[in-house]
C-alpha positions in Angstrom: 27.9 29.5 35.1 24.8 27.4 33.9 23.2 27.8 37.3 23.5 31.6 37.2 21.9 31.6 33.7 19.1 29.3 34.9 18.4 31.5 38.0 18.5 34.7 35.9 16.0 33.2 33.4 13.7 32.0 36.2 13.9 35.4 37.9 13.0 37.2 34.7 10.0 34.9 34.1 8.7 35.6 37.6 9.0 39.4 37.1 7.2 39.2 33.7 4.4 37.1 35.1 4.0 39.5 38.1 3.8 42.6 35.8 0.7 41.2 33.9 -2.6 42.9 34.5 -4.6 39.7 34.8 -6.6 40.4 31.6 -6.4 38.0 28.7 -5.6 39.6 25.3 -6.9 38.1 22.1 -4.8 40.4 20.0 -7.9 41.6 18.1 -7.9 45.2 19.4 -10.5 47.0 21.4 -14.2 46.3 21.1 -16.6 49.2 20.4 -18.8 49.1 23.6 -21.3 51.5 22.1 -22.1 49.2 19.2 -25.3 47.0 19.5 -24.6 43.6 21.0 -25.3 41.3 18.1 -23.6 38.9 15.9 -25.4 40.5 13.0 -23.4 42.8 10.7 -24.5 46.4 10.8 -25.4 48.2 7.6 -25.9 52.0 7.0 -28.2 53.2 4.2 -29.1 56.7 3.3 -31.8 57.8 0.9 -31.2 61.4 0.0 -34.2 63.4 -1.1 -33.5 66.7 -2.9 -35.4 68.6 -5.6 -34.1 68.2 -9.2 -34.9 71.7 -10.3 -35.8 74.8 -8.3 -35.9 78.6 -8.7 -33.2 80.8 -7.1 -34.4 82.2 -3.8 -36.7 79.3 -3.0 -36.2 77.6 0.3 -36.2 73.8 0.1 -36.2 71.0 2.6 -33.3 68.5 2.1 -33.9 65.1 3.7 -31.7 62.1 4.5 -33.7 59.1 5.4 -31.3 56.9 7.4 -31.7 53.1 8.0 -29.6 50.3 9.4 -30.5 46.7 8.9 -33.9 47.9 7.5 -34.7 49.8 10.7 -35.0 53.6 11.1 -31.9 55.2 12.7 -33.2 57.8 15.2 -29.9 58.2 17.0 -27.2 58.8 14.4 -23.9 60.2 15.7 -23.7 62.9 13.1 -25.7 64.0 10.0 -24.6 67.0 8.0 -25.5 68.4 4.6 -22.7 69.9 2.5 -23.6 72.2 -0.5 -21.0 72.4 -3.2 -21.0 74.7 -6.2 -20.3 73.7 -9.9 -16.5 73.9 -9.2 -16.7 71.5 -6.3 -16.1 74.3 -3.7 -18.1 74.0 -0.4 -20.7 76.8 -0.2 -22.1 75.7 3.2 -22.2 72.9 5.7 -25.4 72.5 7.8 -26.0 70.2 10.7 -29.2 68.2 10.3 -31.9 67.7 12.9 -33.7 64.4 13.4 -37.3 65.1 12.5 -38.6 61.6 13.2 -38.8 58.1 11.7 -35.1 58.1 10.6 -35.5 61.4 8.7 -32.8 64.1 9.1 -33.7 67.4 7.5 -32.4 71.0 6.9 -34.0 73.9 5.1 -31.7 75.6 2.6 -32.2 78.6 0.2 -30.2 78.4 -3.0 -29.6 82.1 -3.7 -27.8 82.0 -7.1 -28.6 80.0 -10.3 -26.3 77.1 -11.1 -25.8 73.4 -10.6 -25.1 72.4 -7.0 -24.2 69.1 -5.4 -25.8 68.2 -2.1 -23.8 65.7 -0.1 -25.2 64.1 3.1 -22.5 63.0 5.6 -23.9 60.4 7.9 -22.2 58.7 10.8 -23.9 55.9 12.8 -22.8 52.6 14.4 -19.2 53.4 13.6 -20.0 53.6 9.9 -19.9 56.5 7.5 -21.7 57.1 4.2 -22.0 60.2 2.0 -24.5 59.9 -0.9 -24.9 63.0 -3.1 -27.5 64.5 -5.4 -27.4 67.2 -8.1 -29.7 70.2 -7.8 -30.2 72.6 -10.8 -31.1 76.2 -9.7 -32.7 78.4 -12.4 
């Protein structure tokens, strides 16, 4: 009986070793192969530039200046501006274009008076940030 148990255990071990794919696993999960190869930790900073007060009907340029580790980010994965009204409802979402030197811009016309919140949603280097700014439209 002991020989059968020993043979069964050896056979199971051989099967398990044979089923391996030859790759070592560290148990740490998948690496992001798109991330820059560096031991340095990545940061993501966004400086949002919006007017404080404007007149209804005026078109304004909204700018998100994006940096990472004190360098301009010219290849962000996604930059979008969300305009919210006083109640927190989304009025519009607009994809931003890279205009150079880490600046992502949109032109927007605030049609109605009120207080609006402009939120920039920025994704780069597997990081996300969303600073906001208040705009008063008279």
